[in-house]
Backbone as a ProteinNet text record, in pm:
[ID]
protein_1_A
[PRIMARY]
MIRNYEFCFLIRADLPEEEINKEIDFIERSILRDGGEILKKENWGRKTLAYPIKKKEEAIYYLFYIKSPAENISKIKGNFFMRENILRYLILQRKKLKLEGEIDAGSIPK
[TERTIARY]
15222.3	15231.4	15383.5	15421.6	15579.7	15566.3	15691.2	15696.9	15838.5	15834.5	15990.8	16034.5	16172.4	16234.2	16356.1	16384.1	16533.1	16567.9	16686.6	16751.7	16859.5	16881.3	17011.2	17091.1	17198.1	17284.2	17419.8	17438.5	17558.1	17640	17752.2	17844.9	17949.3	18025	18131.5	18213.7	18291.7	18399.6	18531.5	18560.2	18691.3	18703	18622.9	18650.8	18758.1	18826.9	18909.5	18791.5	18886.4	18789.8	18720.8	18805.1	18753.1	18600.3	18628.1	18496.5	18396.7	18417.7	18319.4	18245.2	18341.3	18259.1	18194.1	18215.5	18145.1	18011	17994.3	17894.8	17796.4	17843.1	17753.9	17724.7	17800.7	17782.5	17645.7	17658.7	17542.3	17434.9	17430	17304.3	17231.2	17323.1	17255.7	17206.8	17276.8	17217.9	17061	17060.8	16981.3	16834.6	16884.1	16771.1	16717.3	16811.3	16809.1	16704.5	16762.8	16714.8	16542.8	16559.5	16393.9	16306.5	16350.2	16252.6	16259.8	16377.4	16401.6	16473.7	16455.7	16554.3	16636	16763	16840.2	16838.5	16810.1	16808.8	16952.1	16975.3	17094.6	17161.8	17273	17354.5	17444.3	17448.3	17542.4	17634.6	17756.8	17851.3	17854.6	17786.5	17823.3	17956.7	18023.6	18149.6	18156.9	18251.2	18267.6	18230.1	18151.3	18096.1	18116.2	18128.6	18121.2	17948.1	17959	17824.4	17777.1	17662.3	17616.3	17618.3	17608.4	17619.3	17689.3	17755.8	17804.1	17698.2	17718.4	17615.5	17695.7	17664.5	17757.9	17895.3	17919.6	18074.6	18123.3	18068.3	18171.9	18134.2	18239.1	18209	18206.6	18230.5	18223.7	18130.4	18087.8	18042.5	18058.8	18012.9	18019	17892	17828	17709.3	17665.3	17550.4	17547.4	17391	17356	17191.1	17193.1	17074.7	17036.7	16878.1	16863	16723.3	16684.7	16554.7	16518.6	16365.9	16355.8	16210.9	16174.8	16064.4	16013.8	15897.8	15862.7	15709.9	15683.6	15572.2	15598	15577.7	15533	15532.9	15672.7	15780.2	15929.7	16001.7	15962.4	16041.5	16068.3	15973.4	15980.6	16098.2	16094.7	16185.7	16330.2	16343.9	16456.6	16538.9	16417	16492.7	16533.9	16501.2	16505.1	16664.2	16673.2	16822.2	16940.5	16897.8	16994.6	17008.8	16886.8	16876.9	17022.8	17053.5	17151.9	17299.3	17296.9	17457.4	17521.5	17616.8	17696.2	17772.8	17808.3	17876.3	17801	17640.3	17567.2	17528.2	17557.8	17517.6	17360.5	17321.9	17186.3	17141.5	17005.1	16948.9	16827.8	16766.7	16626.9	16594.5	16461.8	16410.7	16293.3	16256.4	16140.5	16114	15970.3	15877.6	15859.6	15918.1	15905.2	15813.1	15712.9	15609.4	15698.9	15792.8	15896.6	16018.3	16104.5	16245.2	16344.7	16413.1	16495.1	16626.9	16631.2	16763.7	16823	16953.5	17041.1	16981.2	16991.9	16940.5	16787.9	16745.6	16604.1	16602.7	16474.5	16487.6	16361.2	16388.8	16277.9	16192.4	16049.8	15973.5	15966.1	15974.9	15991.7	16109.7	16223.5	16315.4	16330.6	16249.2	16255.9	16202.2	16296.6	16259.8	16150.4	16057.1	15969.4	15975.1
-13154.9	-13297.7	-13296.2	-13394.3	-13429.9	-13560.5	-13575.8	-13706	-13731.6	-13849.6	-13960.3	-13916.5	-13898.9	-13888.5	-13957.5	-13997	-14037.9	-13918.7	-13887.1	-13790.6	-13832.6	-13865.5	-13953.6	-13841.9	-13818.1	-13677.1	-13757.3	-13711.2	-13765.3	-13621.3	-13647.5	-13535.6	-13547	-13452.8	-13479.1	-13561.1	-13628.4	-13725.5	-13640.4	-13550.9	-13477	-13374.3	-13346.8	-13237.5	-13283.3	-13171.9	-13159.8	-13253.2	-13292	-13349	-13218	-13119.5	-12986.3	-12944	-12930.6	-12918.1	-12987.6	-13131.3	-13238.7	-13200.9	-13183.9	-13145.8	-13034.7	-12914.8	-12788.9	-12802.7	-12907.2	-12929.1	-13019	-13119.3	-13189.4	-13090.7	-13007.4	-12902.4	-12807.7	-12742.3	-12690.7	-12799.1	-12887	-12986.7	-13000.1	-13000	-13039.9	-12874.8	-12798	-12654.2	-12623.8	-12677.4	-12640.7	-12699.3	-12837.8	-12933	-12877.2	-12845.9	-12778.3	-12641.1	-12542.4	-12423.1	-12428.2	-12521.3	-12519.8	-12640.4	-12635.5	-12734.4	-12872.5	-12916.8	-13066.7	-13091.1	-13239.1	-13321.8	-13399.5	-13421.2	-13534.8	-13638	-13746.1	-13839.9	-13959.7	-13966.8	-14046.6	-13979.7	-14004.1	-13952.8	-14100.1	-14113.2	-14215.1	-14192.9	-14210.5	-14189.9	-14342	-14369.2	-14467.1	-14468.5	-14362.1	-14341.5	-14331.7	-14356.3	-14312.4	-14440	-14407.5	-14506.6	-14465	-14558.4	-14522.7	-14531.9	-14414.9	-14397.4	-14491	-14501.7	-14590.8	-14528.4	-14424.3	-14300.1	-14183.4	-14108.6	-13959.8	-13853.2	-13795.8	-13691.4	-13559.5	-13449.3	-13349.9	-13373.8	-13464.3	-13508.9	-13588.5	-13619	-13678.6	-13850.4	-13906.4	-14067.1	-14118.7	-14068.5	-14109.8	-13990.4	-14044.9	-13962.1	-14017	-13941.9	-13939.5	-13948.8	-14075.8	-14094.1	-14097.4	-13997.8	-13966.7	-14005.1	-14061.9	-14105.7	-14006.8	-13935.1	-13888	-13916.7	-13954	-14004.2	-13875.9	-13809.6	-13707.4	-13708	-13596.1	-13566	-13446.9	-13427.4	-13271.9	-13241.5	-13114.7	-13089.2	-13118.9	-13169.7	-13185.1	-13043.1	-12942.4	-12847.1	-12769.4	-12808.7	-12736.3	-12809.9	-12931.3	-13003.7	-12917.3	-12845.3	-12777	-12683.1	-12635.5	-12500.4	-12596.8	-12711.8	-12767.3	-12827.3	-12860.3	-12897.7	-12780.6	-12671.1	-12540.5	-12487.7	-12544.3	-12515.8	-12594.8	-12692.1	-12803.6	-12763.2	-12717.9	-12722.8	-12643.9	-12526.1	-12458.8	-12496.1	-12617.1	-12611.9	-12718.8	-12665.5	-12733.5	-12839.2	-12857.5	-13002.7	-13099.4	-13072.1	-13180.9	-13221.5	-13340.3	-13397.3	-13411.9	-13490	-13540.4	-13560.2	-13533.5	-13576.3	-13626.5	-13716.7	-13793	-13769.7	-13735	-13721.8	-13829.1	-13883.2	-14002.2	-14016.4	-13998.8	-13997.8	-14158	-14185.4	-14320.6	-14327.7	-14432.5	-14439.4	-14469.4	-14546.7	-14575	-14574.6	-14541.9	-14536.3	-14652.2	-14722	-14841.5	-14780.2	-14742.3	-14697.9	-14798.4	-14756.9	-14888.7	-14931.5	-15072.5	-15120.4	-15173.6	-15114.7	-15181.4	-15300.3	-15396.7	-15493.3	-15522.6	-15551.2	-15594.8	-15694.3	-15667.2	-15790.8	-15877.6	-15868.5	-15932.8	-16027.9	-15990.5	-16050.4	-16173.5	-16169.7	-16264	-16385.2	-16510.5	-16628	-16699.7	-16771	-16806.5	-16947.3
-7729.5	-7696.2	-7729.9	-7608.4	-7621.1	-7726.6	-7814	-7881.7	-7879.4	-7908.2	-7942.7	-8050.7	-8067.5	-8205.8	-8223.8	-8340.6	-8369.1	-8494.8	-8471.8	-8543.3	-8602.7	-8730.2	-8792.6	-8872.9	-8857.8	-8957.1	-9001.3	-9100.4	-9197.4	-9202.3	-9150.8	-9132.4	-9210.8	-9315.1	-9403.3	-9312	-9379.6	-9309.1	-9338.8	-9427.5	-9464.2	-9377.3	-9261.5	-9167.5	-9038.8	-8992.7	-8904.1	-8783.7	-8700.5	-8563.4	-8485.4	-8477.3	-8422.1	-8501.4	-8618.7	-8720.4	-8677.9	-8658.8	-8642.3	-8523.2	-8413.6	-8283.7	-8287.7	-8364.6	-8354	-8417.7	-8539	-8576.2	-8484.3	-8395.9	-8288.8	-8200.2	-8167.6	-8054.5	-8123.1	-8259.4	-8325.8	-8293.1	-8368.9	-8350.1	-8197.4	-8118.8	-7963.8	-7917.2	-7973.8	-7900.2	-7992.2	-8119.3	-8176.8	-8145.1	-8104.1	-8046	-7899.5	-7801	-7675.5	-7685.2	-7775.6	-7785.6	-7826.3	-7887.4	-7975.1	-7876.5	-7754.6	-7656.4	-7647.6	-7719.7	-7715	-7614.6	-7584.3	-7472.8	-7519.7	-7500.6	-7596.5	-7474	-7515.3	-7435.4	-7433.6	-7563	-7602.8	-7722.8	-7765.4	-7898.3	-7858.4	-8038.4	-8067.8	-8190.4	-8167.8	-8285.1	-8357.1	-8461.5	-8562.9	-8664.5	-8655.7	-8713.7	-8857	-8914.1	-9076.3	-9141.9	-9246.6	-9339.4	-9485.6	-9584.5	-9713.2	-9772.1	-9806.5	-9850.6	-9987.5	-10012.6	-10113.9	-10261.1	-10242.2	-10359.7	-10315.4	-10417.6	-10337.8	-10317.8	-10213.3	-10181.1	-10156.7	-10229.9	-10233.2	-10268.3	-10389.6	-10443.7	-10304.4	-10223.5	-10068.7	-10121.6	-10085.4	-10065.7	-9927.5	-9820.3	-9716.7	-9602.8	-9473.9	-9369.1	-9260.5	-9162	-9025.8	-8963.8	-8934.6	-8903.1	-8720.9	-8704.6	-8578.5	-8540.6	-8413.7	-8399.6	-8304.1	-8271.8	-8131.9	-8113.4	-7978.1	-7942.9	-7861.1	-7907.3	-7835.6	-7788.7	-7714.4	-7673.8	-7722.8	-7801.4	-7831.5	-7859.6	-7848	-7858.5	-8029.9	-8069.8	-8218.5	-8282	-8232.5	-8351.2	-8338	-8259.9	-8246.3	-8353.3	-8421	-8501.6	-8620.1	-8664	-8793.1	-8794.2	-8647.1	-8640.2	-8586.8	-8553.2	-8538.3	-8702.7	-8771.2	-8871.6	-8970.8	-8987.5	-9027.8	-8992.6	-8864.2	-8842.4	-8924.4	-8954.1	-8998.3	-9185.8	-9230.5	-9382.3	-9448.4	-9399	-9453.8	-9443.6	-9324.3	-9323.7	-9411.9	-9461.3	-9560.4	-9516.1	-9389.9	-9340.9	-9314.3	-9288.7	-9268.1	-9375.8	-9413	-9586.8	-9621.1	-9482.4	-9488.5	-9338.3	-9318.6	-9202.3	-9216	-9115.1	-9118.8	-9001.3	-8960.8	-8837	-8865.7	-8768	-8771.5	-8600.9	-8619.3	-8481.2	-8452.2	-8327.9	-8270.8	-8171.8	-8167.2	-8050.2	-7924	-7937.9	-7820.9	-7846.5	-7802.1	-7823.2	-7730.1	-7830.4	-7738.5	-7716.8	-7571.3	-7503.2	-7425.1	-7424	-7343.1	-7245.3	-7199.7	-7087.8	-7110.1	-7193.1	-7247	-7284.8	-7266.1	-7351.5	-7431.3	-7536.6	-7663.7	-7612.3	-7638.6	-7561.3	-7655.7	-7792	-7888.5	-7899.6	-7820.3	-7843.8	-7704.5	-7650.5	-7506.2	-7541.1	-7527.7	-7562.6	-7480.5	-7537.8	-7443.6	-7384.3
[MASK]
++++++++++++++++++++++++++++++++++++++++++++++++++++++++++++++++++++++++++++++++++++++++++++++++++++++++++++++

């Protein structure tokens, strides 16, 4: 069964731009190789962390909206577990993804 997911990644902020791009490419290839489809990706930029993670005070946040078979999510997660430049990741299943141009029915004034 194909499901919708949000993937949020925190990447080390002290990396050169080239290394950051390599990590993003690795994430994209991992998702696509394991049967996922990337619908949208957002760079939320450099943010100060609420608490240090692996002795880092800042991270670069990326958000991916994807569709993937449910059984492939564990394979995709396994690709990120040992990456030292990915500080944290969070994968959430969503019934519906809010993509650009879509209007949330709850926000329409009556």
